[in-house]
C-alpha positions as CSV (number, residue, x, y, z in Angstrom):
1,X,0.0,0.0,0.0
2,X,1.4,3.4,-0.9
3,X,0.1,6.8,0.2
4,X,1.6,10.0,-1.2
5,X,4.3,8.0,-3.0
6,X,5.5,6.4,0.3
7,X,5.4,2.6,0.5
8,X,4.4,1.1,3.8
9,X,6.6,-1.6,5.1
10,X,6.5,-4.0,8.0
11,X,9.5,-4.9,10.1
12,X,9.2,-8.3,11.8
13,X,11.7,-9.2,14.6
14,X,12.1,-12.8,15.6
15,X,14.2,-13.6,18.7
16,X,15.3,-16.4,20.9
17,X,17.1,-15.0,23.9
18,X,18.6,-17.0,26.8
19,X,16.7,-16.8,30.1
20,X,18.8,-19.1,32.4
21,X,20.4,-16.5,34.6
22,X,18.9,-13.4,36.3
23,X,21.0,-11.2,33.9
24,X,19.7,-13.1,30.9
25,X,16.1,-12.6,32.0
26,X,16.8,-8.9,32.6
27,X,18.3,-8.5,29.2
28,X,15.4,-10.3,27.5
29,X,12.9,-8.2,29.4
30,X,14.7,-5.0,28.4
31,X,14.8,-6.0,24.8
32,X,11.0,-6.7,24.8
33,X,10.4,-3.4,26.6
34,X,12.4,-1.6,23.9
35,X,10.4,-3.2,21.2
36,X,7.1,-2.1,22.7
37,X,8.3,1.4,23.4
38,X,9.5,1.6,19.8
39,X,6.1,0.8,18.4
40,X,6.3,-2.9,17.8
41,X,3.3,-5.2,18.4
42,X,3.7,-8.7,19.7
43,X,2.5,-11.3,17.1
44,X,3.6,-14.3,19.0
45,X,5.8,-14.8,22.1
46,X,9.1,-13.9,20.5
47,X,7.8,-12.3,17.2
48,X,7.2,-8.6,17.1
49,X,6.1,-6.4,14.2
50,X,6.0,-2.7,13.4
51,X,4.8,-0.6,10.5
52,X,7.0,1.9,8.8
53,X,6.4,4.6,6.2
54,X,9.0,4.1,3.6
55,X,12.5,2.7,3.5
56,X,14.0,5.6,5.4
57,X,11.8,4.8,8.4
58,X,12.8,1.1,8.1
59,X,16.5,2.1,8.1
60,X,16.1,4.4,11.1
61,X,14.4,1.7,13.2
62,X,16.7,-1.1,12.0
63,X,19.7,1.0,13.1
64,X,18.1,1.6,16.5
65,X,17.2,-2.1,16.8
66,X,20.8,-3.2,16.0
67,X,22.3,-0.8,18.6
68,X,20.1,-2.4,21.4
69,X,20.2,-6.1,20.7
70,X,21.5,-8.4,23.5
71,X,24.9,-9.9,23.0
72,X,23.6,-13.5,23.5
73,X,20.9,-15.4,21.7
74,X,19.4,-15.0,18.2
75,X,17.7,-12.0,16.8
76,X,16.5,-11.8,13.2
77,X,14.8,-9.0,11.2
78,X,12.6,-9.5,8.2
79,X,11.2,-6.5,6.3
80,X,8.3,-7.0,3.9
81,X,5.9,-4.7,2.1
82,X,2.5,-4.1,3.7
83,X,0.9,-5.9,0.8
84,X,3.0,-9.0,1.6
85,X,2.3,-8.7,5.3
86,X,-1.5,-8.6,4.9
87,X,-1.4,-11.7,2.7
88,X,-0.1,-13.6,5.8
89,X,-2.4,-16.5,6.5
90,X,-3.4,-17.2,10.1
91,X,-3.7,-21.0,10.2
92,X,-4.7,-21.3,13.9
93,X,-5.9,-18.5,16.1
94,X,-7.2,-15.0,15.4
95,X,-5.9,-11.5,15.1
96,X,-5.0,-9.9,18.4
97,X,-6.6,-6.6,19.4
98,X,-3.3,-4.8,19.0
99,X,-3.0,-6.1,15.4
100,X,-6.4,-4.8,14.5
101,X,-5.5,-1.4,15.9
102,X,-2.3,-1.4,13.9
103,X,-4.2,-1.9,10.7
104,X,-6.5,1.0,11.5
105,X,-3.6,3.2,12.4
106,X,-2.3,2.6,8.8
107,X,-5.3,4.4,7.5
108,X,-4.4,7.5,9.6
109,X,-0.8,7.6,8.2
């Protein structure tokens, strides 16, 4: 979807962080808190998504994400167009309330 020449993109962050020690749990919690504060919505336990308006916005948030990732574990970033994102099929379960709000916010942008 494009509005005013800008192409909406979705950043999807997948992560698997260690939680064996108190420090690990604190780092994982800080990372999740950062994602929420930066506008990401939880899709599944360790999968978060955020909408961006154009590649410049994606680059800005990717840079911020890379600067705050924990040193241990696995963190992956996938960027897709909004058109690709909305074609995602939910095989079991339903949209979460936060996801529905996110789609409505797109109309405001």
